C-alpha positions in Angstrom: 0.0 13.5 6.4 -1.8 15.6 8.5 -4.7 13.9 10.8 -6.7 16.6 13.3 -3.8 19.5 12.2 -1.1 17.0 13.9 1.3 15.3 11.3 1.5 11.8 11.6 3.3 9.0 10.0 1.9 5.3 10.0 4.1 3.7 11.7 7.0 4.8 14.5 9.3 4.0 17.4 8.0 5.3 20.8 9.9 8.1 21.4 10.0 7.3 25.1 11.0 3.7 25.0 12.9 2.5 21.6 11.8 -0.9 22.6 8.0 0.0 21.0 6.6 0.1 17.8 3.4 2.3 17.8 1.3 2.4 14.4 -2.1 3.5 13.4 -4.4 0.3 13.6 -6.7 0.8 10.3 -9.3 -1.6 11.8 -10.8 1.2 13.6 -11.1 4.0 11.0 -12.6 5.8 10.2 -14.9 6.0 13.3 -11.7 5.7 15.8 -7.9 6.9 15.7 -6.2 4.2 17.1 -2.4 4.0 17.9 -1.6 0.7 18.5 2.0 -0.4 21.0 3.2 -3.3 19.5 6.2 -5.1 21.8 6.9 -8.6 20.0 7.9 -10.3 17.0 4.7 -11.9 17.5 2.4 -8.8 17.6 4.1 -7.4 14.8 3.2 -10.7 12.7 -0.6 -10.8 14.1 -0.8 -7.0 12.7 0.3 -7.9 9.7 -1.8 -11.0 9.0 -4.9 -8.9 10.2 -4.5 -6.2 8.7 -3.8 -3.7 11.9 -1.5 -2.3 9.2 -1.7 -3.3 5.2 -0.3 -1.7 2.0 2.5 -2.6 0.2 4.9 0.0 1.8 3.8 -0.3 5.1 3.9 -3.9 5.0 7.5 -3.6 4.0 8.2 -0.9 6.8 6.3 -2.7 9.4 8.1 -5.6 8.4 11.6 -3.9 9.1 10.4 -3.3 12.1 9.7 -6.8 13.2 13.0 -7.8 12.5 14.6 -5.0 15.1 12.0 -6.4 17.6 12.9 -10.2 16.7 16.8 -8.2 17.4 16.0 -7.5 20.4 14.5 -11.1 21.9 17.0 -12.5 20.1 19.4 -10.8 22.5 18.5 -12.8 25.2 18.2 -15.9 23.4 21.1 -18.8 23.8 21.0 -19.0 19.7 20.6 -15.5 18.1 21.3 -16.4 14.7 18.9 -18.9 14.8 16.1 -17.0 16.7 16.5 -13.9 13.9 16.0 -16.5 11.2 12.8 -17.9 12.6 11.5 -14.7 13.0 12.2 -14.2 9.7 10.3 -17.1 8.4 7.7 -16.4 11.0 6.9 -12.8 9.5 7.2 -13.6 5.7 4.4 -16.4 6.1 1.7 -13.6 7.4 1.0 -11.9 3.7 1.8 -14.1 0.7 1.1 -11.2 -2.3 2.9 -8.0 -0.9 6.2 -8.1 -2.2 7.5 -5.6 -0.3 6.9 -8.0 2.7 10.3 -10.5 2.0 12.1 -7.6 0.1 12.4 -5.6 3.7 13.0 -9.3 5.8 16.0 -10.2 3.0 17.4 -6.8 3.8 17.2 -7.0 7.7 18.6 -10.1 7.5 21.3 -9.0 5.3 22.6 -6.0 6.7 22.1 -8.0 10.6 24.6 -10.8 9.3 27.0 -8.3 9.0 27.1 -7.8 12.8 29.2 -9.4 15.1 27.5 -8.9 18.4 24.3 -9.3 19.4 23.9 -5.6 20.6 25.5 -4.7 16.9 22.9 -6.6 15.5 20.2 -4.9 17.7 21.8 -1.8 16.4 22.0 -2.8 12.7 18.7 -3.6 12.7 16.9 -0.1 14.1 18.9 2.0 11.5 17.9 -0.6 9.1 14.1 -0.1 10.3 14.4 3.4 9.9 15.8 3.2 6.7 13.5 1.2 5.5 10.7 3.8 6.5 12.4 7.4 5.6 13.0 5.6 2.2 9.3 4.6 1.7 8.4 8.3 2.6 10.9 9.7 0.5 10.0 7.6 -2.7 6.5 8.1 -2.1 7.3 11.9 -1.6 8.9 11.5 -5.4 6.0 9.7 -7.1 4.0 12.7 -6.4 6.5 15.2 -8.0 6.4 13.1 -10.9 2.7 12.3 -11.1 2.1 15.9 -10.2 2.8 16.7 -14.2 0.2 14.2 -15.3 -2.7 16.4 -13.7 -1.1 19.4 -14.4 -1.3 18.7 -18.1 -4.8 17.4 -17.8 -6.0 20.5 -15.8 -3.8 23.0 -18.4 -6.7 20.8 -21.1 -9.4 21.6 -19.5 -8.8 25.2 -18.5 -8.6 25.2 -14.8 -11.9 22.6 -14.5 -11.2 19.8 -12.1 -9.4 17.0 -12.5 -11.6 13.9 -12.0 -9.3 10.8 -10.5 -10.8 7.5 -9.5 -8.4 5.4 -7.0 -9.2 2.0 -6.0 -8.7 0.1 -2.6 -6.4 2.6 -0.5 -3.0 3.4 -2.1 -2.7 6.2 0.2 -0.6 7.3 3.2 -2.2 4.5 5.3 -0.5 2.5 2.9 2.8 3.7 3.3 4.9 5.6 5.8 3.9 9.3 4.6 2.1 10.4 1.3 0.9 7.5 -0.7 1.6 6.2 -3.9 -1.5 6.6 -6.1 -2.5 9.4 -3.9 1.1 11.1 -3.7 0.2 12.9 -6.6 -3.1 13.9 -5.7 -2.2 15.9 -3.0 0.6 17.2 -4.5 -1.8 19.0 -6.9 -4.1 20.0 -4.2 -1.6 21.4 -2.2 -0.2 23.3 -5.7 -3.2 25.1 -5.9 -4.5 22.7 -8.9 -8.4 22.2 -9.0 -8.6 17.9 -8.3 -11.5 15.6 -7.5 -11.1 12.2 -6.3 -14.1 9.0 -7.0 -13.2 6.8 -4.2 -15.1 3.2 -5.0 -15.5 1.7 -1.6 -13.8 -1.2 -2.7 -15.4 -4.3 -0.8 -14.9 -6.8 0.9 -13.3 -4.9 3.4 -14.1 -1.6 2.2 -10.4 0.2 2.2 -12.3 2.9 -0.3 -14.6 4.1 1.8 -13.0 3.7 5.2 -9.4 4.6 4.4 -9.1 6.7 1.3 -11.9 8.7 1.7 -11.2 9.5 5.5 -7.2 10.7 4.5 -9.1 12.5 1.7 -11.1 14.6 3.9 -8.5 15.0 6.8 -6.2 16.5 4.0 -9.3 18.7 2.1 -9.3 17.0 -0.9 -12.3 16.8 -2.8 -13.5 13.3 -3.0 -17.3 11.3 -3.8 -17.7 7.8 -2.6 -18.7 5.7 -5.2 -20.0 1.8 -5.7 -17.4 -0.4 -6.7 -18.6 -1.1 -10.4 -20.0 2.8 -10.8 -16.9 3.4 -12.2 -17.1 1.9 -15.9 -20.0 4.0 -15.6 -18.6 7.1 -14.9 -15.9 6.5 -17.4 -17.9 6.4 -20.3 -20.2 9.6 -19.1 -16.5 11.3 -20.0 -16.5 12.2 -15.9 -13.0 10.3 -15.0 -9.8 11.7 -16.5 -7.1 9.8 -15.1 -7.1 6.2 -13.0 -4.1 6.0 -10.4 -4.1 2.7 -8.5 -1.4 1.2 -6.3 0.0 -2.4 -6.3 1.4 -4.9 -4.1 3.9 -7.1 -6.3 4.9 -5.8 -9.9 6.9 -7.9 -12.1 9.7 -6.4 -13.9 7.9 -6.8 -17.3 4.8 -4.4 -15.9 2.1 -6.8 -14.8 0.5 -5.6 -11.7 -1.4 -7.2 -8.6 -3.5 -5.0 -6.7 -6.3 -5.4 -4.9 -9.3 -7.9 -6.1 -11.2 -5.5 -8.6 -8.1 -3.5 -10.4 -8.3 -5.8 -13.3 -12.1 -4.3 -14.3 -11.1 -1.0 -13.7 -8.3 -1.2 -16.2 -10.3 -2.8 -18.6 -13.4 -0.2 -18.5 -10.7 2.5 -18.5 -8.9 0.6 -21.9 -12.4 0.6 -23.7 -13.3 4.2 -22.7 -9.7 5.8 -23.5 -9.1 6.6 -20.2 -5.0 6.6 -18.8 -4.5 3.9 -16.2 -1.5 4.4 -14.2 0.0 2.4 -11.7 1.8 4.4 -8.9 4.8 1.7 -7.3 8.2 2.7 -4.9 10.6 0.8 -6.4 10.6 -1.7 -3.8 7.0 -3.1 -5.4 8.7 -4.3 -8.2 9.3 -8.0 -8.4 12.6 -8.3 -10.0 12.5 -12.2 -10.8 9.0 -12.4 -11.8 8.1 -12.5 -15.7 4.7 -13.4 -16.1 2.2 -11.8 -13.7 -1.0 -14.1 -14.1 1.2 -17.2 -13.5 3.6 -16.6 -10.7 1.9 -13.9 -8.6 0.6 -16.0 -5.3 -2.4 -14.9 -5.1 -4.1 -14.4 -1.4 -7.0 -15.9 -0.4 -8.3 -14.6 2.7 -11.4 -15.5 4.9 -14.6 -16.1 4.1 -16.3 -13.5 6.4 -14.9 -10.7 4.9 -16.8 -11.2 2.6 -20.1 -12.9 4.1 -19.9 -9.6 7.0 -19.8 -6.1 7.2 -18.9 -3.9 10.2 -19.8 -0.3 10.7 -20.4 2.6 13.3 -23.9 2.4 15.3 -24.5 3.6 18.8 -21.4 4.9 19.1 -19.5 1.3 18.6 -18.2 -0.6 16.3 -20.7 -3.7 14.9 -19.9 -6.7 12.5 -23.4 -7.9 10.7 -23.8 -10.5 8.5 -25.1 -9.4 4.9 -25.2 -12.8 3.2 -27.3 -15.9 3.8 -26.4 -18.2 6.4 -25.7 -21.1 4.2 -24.3 -19.7 1.4 -20.3 -20.2 1.2 -18.3 -17.1 0.1 -15.1 -16.9 -1.5 -12.5 -13.7 -1.0 -9.5 -13.6 -3.3 -7.6 -10.5 -2.3 -5.8 -9.6 -5.4 -6.2 -9.8 -9.4 -3.4 -9.4 -11.9 -3.3 -6.2 -14.6 -1.9 -7.0 -17.6 0.7 -4.8 -19.0 -1.1 -4.5 -21.9 -3.5 -2.6 -20.2 -1.4 -0.1 -18.6 -0.8 3.1 -19.9 2.4 3.8 -17.2 3.9 3.3 -14.2 5.0 6.3 -12.0 8.2 5.8 -9.6 10.3 7.7 -7.6 12.9 7.7 -10.5 10.0 9.2 -12.8 7.2 7.6 -15.0 7.7 4.4 -17.5 5.9 2.4 -19.8 4.8 -1.1 -18.5 7.0 -3.0 -20.4 10.3 -5.0 -19.7 12.7 -2.6 -21.4 10.9 0.5 -20.1 11.4 -0.6 -16.7 15.1 -1.8 -16.7 15.5 1.5 -18.3 14.5 2.9 -15.5 16.2 1.1 -13.1 19.4 -0.2 -15.0 21.2 -1.9 -12.1 18.4 -4.6 -11.9 19.1 -5.9 -15.7 20.2 -9.0 -15.5 
């Protein structure tokens, strides 16, 4: 996507030094655009755990590059394979809910194991990291192409009036390598000349909607309005939402969807008001082993300070303030699970399918047991 008229991906190799991975440090958005340079596996683990990068696809890509950095470090270590295995374990511990993390690491481990010398392992790890990133961008572009048809059909029924899409959290370009998942159809519609407007809920506690989604939509010139988290149901009751598209950090092969906390409530409101509720995801975000999302998907619990405090921009700098009483404890569940019965459909790189085992495995028959 474009930032100030210049194309960026969210993560890439430094052109001047391939031992350095560069990424957009999202902690500073929307007020500052900061590019961080990552040189070690530990720095990449910190970037993932502390949400310098976040979002399903980008977490996977960052893990892929993290394994490349591990291979570079292992080449100088006494026990190369043991070093790589230990690095993989450290990276896997950073974010438990996003399935792309383990998927990318396991893919790297399988490919690296095929190489013989430390130098070959480095070359294979680099090629695999680049392939993971390139596939993520291409899959999201394809999601945009398939999702565009949904928006086009609604625009036709509305006689050219703007199509109002509601999103939750950030499943945009910033959550992937390029294009995004939930935003990919929106960008495709906007770029094709269809009138589209996005309701962007703020998505507390980290405000990824008001900070990140609004920022990238603004950079791309897409009309949008930021709303408080609990406004979505009201807008649906008024008929002001035509379509809900969200992302996912892990979706079971039966169609249960784990996404940012609050997604379940949006799905309930959509169901009650007959608003189509779609989940956009590349196939790397499916968990092909989990059947029951409510029982099996691990729900990340993050630090309470994300709830008790908020940050913003004041006097030319980023500041943090407490918003709760000092004596009040806070709970911070990062995700919830939306049952398949509330999901209208899944937008994947291969097309749109229903949120059930038969339809999903029909779209991806190679994953059938």
